[in-house]
C-alpha positions as CSV (number, residue, x, y, z in Angstrom):
1,M,-119.5,-63.2,32.8
2,K,-120.5,-59.6,32.5
3,W,-120.6,-57.9,29.1
4,E,-118.2,-55.3,30.4
5,T,-115.6,-57.9,31.2
6,G,-116.0,-59.7,27.8
7,I,-115.9,-56.4,25.9
8,R,-112.8,-55.2,27.8
9,G,-111.0,-58.5,27.1
10,F,-112.0,-58.4,23.4
11,E,-110.7,-54.9,23.1
12,N,-107.3,-55.9,24.4
13,Y,-107.3,-58.9,22.1
14,L,-107.9,-56.7,19.1
15,K,-105.2,-54.3,20.1
16,L,-102.5,-56.7,21.2
17,E,-103.0,-59.9,19.3
18,K,-104.7,-58.6,16.1
19,S,-102.8,-55.3,16.1
20,L,-105.8,-53.4,14.7
21,S,-105.9,-49.6,14.4
22,Q,-107.6,-47.5,17.0
23,N,-110.5,-46.7,14.5
24,S,-111.0,-50.4,13.7
25,V,-111.0,-51.4,17.4
26,A,-113.6,-48.6,18.1
27,A,-115.8,-49.9,15.3
28,Y,-115.8,-53.5,16.7
29,I,-116.5,-52.3,20.3
30,N,-119.3,-50.1,19.1
31,D,-120.9,-53.1,17.3
32,I,-120.7,-55.3,20.4
33,S,-122.0,-52.5,22.6
34,K,-125.1,-52.1,20.3
35,L,-125.7,-55.9,20.6
36,N,-125.4,-55.6,24.4
37,S,-127.9,-52.8,24.6
38,F,-130.4,-54.6,22.4
39,L,-130.2,-57.8,24.5
40,D,-130.4,-55.9,27.7
41,A,-133.6,-54.2,26.6
42,G,-135.3,-57.4,25.2
43,Y,-133.9,-60.3,27.1
44,S,-133.6,-59.4,30.8
45,K,-129.9,-58.6,30.7
46,I,-128.7,-61.9,29.2
47,T,-125.0,-62.6,29.6
48,P,-122.7,-63.4,26.7
49,E,-122.4,-67.1,27.4
50,K,-126.2,-67.5,27.2
51,V,-126.6,-65.8,23.8
52,K,-128.3,-68.1,21.3
53,L,-128.6,-67.9,17.5
54,E,-132.2,-66.8,17.8
55,H,-131.2,-63.8,19.9
56,L,-128.7,-62.8,17.2
57,K,-131.2,-63.2,14.4
58,S,-133.6,-60.9,16.3
59,F,-130.8,-58.3,16.6
60,V,-130.2,-58.5,12.8
61,E,-134.0,-58.1,12.2
62,W,-133.9,-55.0,14.5
63,L,-131.0,-53.5,12.5
64,N,-133.0,-54.1,9.3
65,E,-136.1,-52.4,10.7
66,K,-133.9,-49.5,11.7
67,G,-133.0,-49.0,8.1
68,V,-129.3,-50.1,8.5
69,S,-127.8,-50.8,5.1
70,P,-126.9,-54.4,4.1
71,R,-123.2,-53.4,3.9
72,T,-123.3,-52.0,7.5
73,Q,-125.2,-55.0,8.7
74,A,-122.6,-57.3,7.2
75,R,-119.8,-55.4,8.9
76,T,-121.6,-55.5,12.2
77,I,-122.2,-59.2,11.9
78,S,-118.5,-59.7,11.2
79,G,-117.7,-57.8,14.4
80,I,-120.1,-60.0,16.4
81,K,-118.6,-63.2,14.9
82,S,-115.2,-62.0,15.9
83,F,-116.3,-61.3,19.5
84,F,-117.8,-64.8,20.0
85,K,-114.8,-66.4,18.3
86,Y,-112.7,-64.6,20.9
87,L,-114.9,-65.9,23.7
88,L,-114.6,-69.4,22.3
89,I,-110.8,-69.2,22.2
90,E,-110.7,-68.0,25.8
91,D,-113.0,-70.8,26.9
92,K,-115.6,-68.4,28.0
93,I,-118.3,-70.2,25.9
94,S,-118.5,-73.8,24.9
95,S,-120.2,-73.3,21.5
96,D,-120.3,-70.4,19.0
97,P,-123.8,-69.0,18.5
98,T,-122.8,-67.2,15.4
99,A,-121.7,-70.3,13.5
100,L,-125.0,-70.3,11.4
101,L,-125.6,-66.6,11.5
102,E,-125.8,-65.4,7.8
103,S,-124.8,-62.0,6.5
104,P,-127.0,-60.1,4.1
105,K,-126.0,-60.4,0.4
106,I,-124.3,-57.2,-0.7
107,G,-123.4,-56.1,-4.2
108,R,-120.1,-54.6,-5.1
109,K,-120.7,-50.9,-5.7
110,L,-118.4,-49.2,-8.1
111,P,-116.8,-46.2,-6.4
112,D,-117.2,-42.7,-7.6
113,I,-114.1,-41.3,-9.2
114,L,-112.8,-38.0,-10.4
115,T,-111.5,-37.2,-13.9
116,M,-108.1,-35.7,-14.3
117,E,-109.8,-32.4,-15.2
118,E,-111.8,-32.5,-11.9
119,I,-108.7,-33.3,-9.9
120,D,-106.8,-30.4,-11.5
121,K,-109.8,-28.1,-10.8
122,L,-109.9,-29.0,-7.2
123,I,-106.2,-28.5,-6.6
124,D,-106.2,-25.3,-8.6
125,A,-109.1,-24.0,-6.4
126,V,-106.9,-24.1,-3.3
127,S,-106.2,-20.4,-2.3
128,L,-102.5,-19.8,-1.8
129,E,-103.3,-16.5,-0.3
130,K,-104.1,-18.2,3.0
131,A,-101.2,-19.5,5.1
132,E,-102.4,-23.1,5.0
133,G,-103.1,-23.1,1.3
134,Q,-99.8,-24.7,0.4
135,R,-100.4,-27.4,3.0
136,N,-103.8,-28.2,1.4
137,K,-102.3,-28.3,-2.1
138,A,-99.6,-30.6,-0.9
139,M,-102.1,-32.9,0.8
140,L,-104.3,-33.2,-2.3
141,E,-101.3,-34.0,-4.5
142,T,-100.1,-36.6,-2.0
143,L,-103.6,-38.2,-1.7
144,Y,-103.9,-38.6,-5.5
145,S,-100.2,-39.2,-6.3
146,C,-99.9,-42.1,-3.8
147,G,-103.5,-43.4,-3.4
148,L,-103.5,-43.0,0.4
149,R,-106.2,-43.6,2.9
150,V,-107.0,-40.4,4.9
151,S,-105.7,-42.0,8.1
152,E,-102.4,-42.8,6.3
153,L,-102.2,-39.2,5.1
154,V,-102.6,-37.6,8.5
155,N,-100.2,-40.0,10.1
156,L,-97.5,-39.6,7.4
157,K,-94.1,-39.0,9.1
158,L,-91.2,-36.8,8.0
159,T,-88.8,-39.8,8.6
160,N,-90.9,-41.9,6.1
161,L,-90.2,-39.6,3.2
162,Y,-87.5,-41.0,0.8
163,F,-87.7,-38.4,-1.9
164,D,-84.2,-39.2,-3.2
165,Q,-85.4,-42.7,-4.0
166,G,-88.8,-41.5,-5.1
167,F,-90.8,-43.3,-2.4
168,I,-92.7,-42.7,0.8
169,K,-93.2,-45.4,3.5
170,I,-96.8,-45.8,4.5
171,E,-97.9,-47.4,7.8
172,G,-101.3,-48.9,6.8
173,K,-103.9,-51.0,8.4
174,A,-102.8,-53.4,11.2
175,D,-99.4,-51.6,11.2
176,K,-98.5,-53.1,7.8
177,E,-95.9,-51.1,6.0
178,R,-95.5,-50.5,2.3
179,L,-93.4,-48.4,0.0
180,V,-95.3,-46.2,-2.5
181,P,-93.8,-44.2,-5.4
182,V,-94.4,-40.5,-5.0
183,S,-94.7,-38.1,-8.0
184,S,-92.4,-35.3,-8.7
185,R,-95.3,-32.9,-8.4
186,A,-96.2,-34.1,-5.0
187,V,-92.6,-33.9,-3.9
188,E,-92.5,-30.3,-5.2
189,E,-95.6,-29.3,-3.3
190,I,-94.6,-31.0,-0.1
191,T,-91.2,-29.3,-0.2
192,K,-92.8,-25.9,-0.7
193,Y,-95.2,-26.6,2.2
194,T,-92.4,-27.7,4.7
195,E,-90.2,-24.7,3.8
196,N,-92.8,-22.0,3.7
197,Y,-95.4,-23.1,6.2
198,R,-94.4,-26.0,8.4
199,N,-91.0,-24.7,9.3
200,N,-92.6,-21.5,10.6
201,L,-95.0,-23.2,13.0
202,K,-94.5,-23.7,16.7
203,I,-94.8,-27.5,16.7
204,Q,-96.5,-29.1,19.7
205,K,-95.0,-32.0,21.6
206,G,-95.8,-35.3,20.0
207,S,-96.3,-33.9,16.5
208,E,-92.6,-33.2,15.7
209,N,-92.4,-36.0,13.2
210,I,-95.9,-35.6,11.6
211,L,-95.8,-34.1,8.1
212,F,-99.2,-32.3,7.9
213,L,-100.0,-30.0,10.8
214,N,-102.7,-27.5,11.6
215,R,-102.0,-23.9,12.4
216,R,-101.5,-24.8,16.1
217,G,-98.6,-27.1,15.2
218,Q,-100.6,-30.3,15.9
219,Q,-101.4,-33.3,13.8
220,L,-104.2,-32.6,11.4
221,S,-107.4,-34.5,12.0
222,R,-109.2,-36.8,9.5
223,V,-112.3,-34.6,9.9
224,M,-110.4,-31.5,8.8
225,V,-109.2,-33.2,5.6
226,F,-112.9,-34.1,4.8
227,T,-113.9,-30.5,5.5
228,I,-111.2,-29.1,3.2
229,I,-112.2,-31.3,0.3
230,K,-115.9,-30.7,0.8
231,N,-115.3,-26.9,0.7
232,L,-113.2,-27.1,-2.4
233,A,-115.9,-29.3,-4.2
234,A,-118.5,-26.6,-3.3
235,K,-116.1,-23.9,-4.5
236,I,-115.8,-25.3,-8.0
237,N,-119.5,-26.5,-8.0
238,L,-118.6,-30.1,-8.4
239,Q,-121.7,-32.2,-8.8
240,K,-120.3,-35.3,-7.1
241,K,-120.3,-36.3,-3.5
242,I,-116.7,-36.8,-2.7
243,S,-114.3,-37.5,0.2
244,P,-110.6,-38.1,0.7
245,H,-111.2,-41.7,-0.4
246,T,-112.4,-40.5,-3.8
247,F,-108.8,-39.5,-4.6
248,R,-107.7,-43.1,-3.7
249,H,-110.4,-44.5,-6.0
250,S,-109.4,-42.2,-8.8
251,F,-105.7,-43.1,-8.3
252,A,-106.4,-46.8,-8.7
253,T,-108.9,-46.4,-11.6
254,H,-106.6,-44.1,-13.6
255,L,-103.7,-46.5,-13.2
256,I,-105.6,-49.6,-14.3
257,N,-107.3,-47.7,-17.2
258,G,-103.8,-46.7,-18.3
259,G,-102.7,-50.3,-18.4
260,A,-101.0,-50.8,-15.0
261,D,-100.6,-54.3,-13.7
262,L,-103.3,-55.3,-11.2
263,R,-100.8,-56.8,-8.7
264,A,-98.7,-53.6,-8.7
265,V,-101.8,-51.5,-8.0
266,Q,-102.8,-54.0,-5.2
267,E,-99.3,-53.5,-3.7
268,M,-99.5,-49.7,-3.9
269,L,-103.0,-49.6,-2.3
270,G,-102.0,-52.0,0.4
271,H,-104.9,-54.3,-0.2
272,E,-104.6,-57.7,1.5
273,S,-106.7,-59.4,-1.2
274,I,-106.5,-58.8,-4.9
275,L,-110.3,-59.2,-5.1
276,T,-110.6,-55.8,-3.4
277,T,-108.4,-54.3,-6.1
278,E,-110.4,-55.9,-8.9
279,I,-113.3,-53.5,-8.4
280,Y,-111.1,-50.9,-10.2
281,T,-111.0,-53.0,-13.4
282,H,-114.4,-51.6,-14.6
283,L,-114.3,-50.1,-18.0
284,D,-114.1,-46.3,-18.4
285,R,-117.7,-45.0,-18.6
286,D,-116.9,-42.7,-21.5
287,Y,-115.6,-45.7,-23.4
288,L,-118.8,-47.6,-22.7
289,K,-120.9,-44.7,-23.9
290,D,-118.9,-44.2,-27.1
291,T,-119.1,-48.0,-27.8
292,I,-122.9,-48.0,-27.5
293,N,-123.3,-44.8,-29.6
294,Q,-121.1,-46.3,-32.3
295,F,-122.4,-49.8,-32.5
296,H,-125.9,-50.0,-31.1
297,P,-128.6,-50.0,-33.9
298,R,-130.8,-47.6,-32.0
299,S,-128.1,-45.0,-31.4
């Protein structure tokens, strides 16, 4: 079996049977393509059914030599395991060469978060003199108010806004839907945006139901949201490296530090496992510092 055939079948499997998002499918296919290229170069174009554990170990060693982080290595190995599991299901191989392939140990890194003051400064830094300023303000309020992923933000639909009930419906990973409470401030900014900016756009076909649009009337890209936040951080001279996901981390941390139930936060974030949500239960750093200053004999 040719690699192209196996990869094409795997891609269809991820889309149709696993219902993964386009970004997730692309990441899986990219991992398998890297493995394919590595094996082509070092093992005389070996086919998928002839891949052995030692070949895969050599690939992982190569990733390590290239300086790929343990977290990225673990994700790549997970993709490779899924590929060979698919081949096993389809009877393309008789045994799984990844069965004894180990992933590198990775620690759980606490995400960077913003304080309430920093969030307010970022949002206040949005210039309303520009036509798209109100859109940007509404987006940041929505990111923080609802703890959305950037992909969920740019795909948010008008028909999924239930402001009368105080909720928005989110279409998350693997097409899983969830209802998330929306703050009155986010509702106010979204309403201003739709009335004063969006309603004046010439909306392109296919974007009629998308909430956040660019000046050409098309769906906003994920990259544009990153750029907007990066420019605002530079504008207020924020000494933190942030992204749209930082607002999601801040949303979760502020809720839990305020006493919110962990299960409720899990539901709002759309985490499949509560273990993912538990990373936000770390103590407030200022509280830790004050405790040490107050009680440590050397302080």
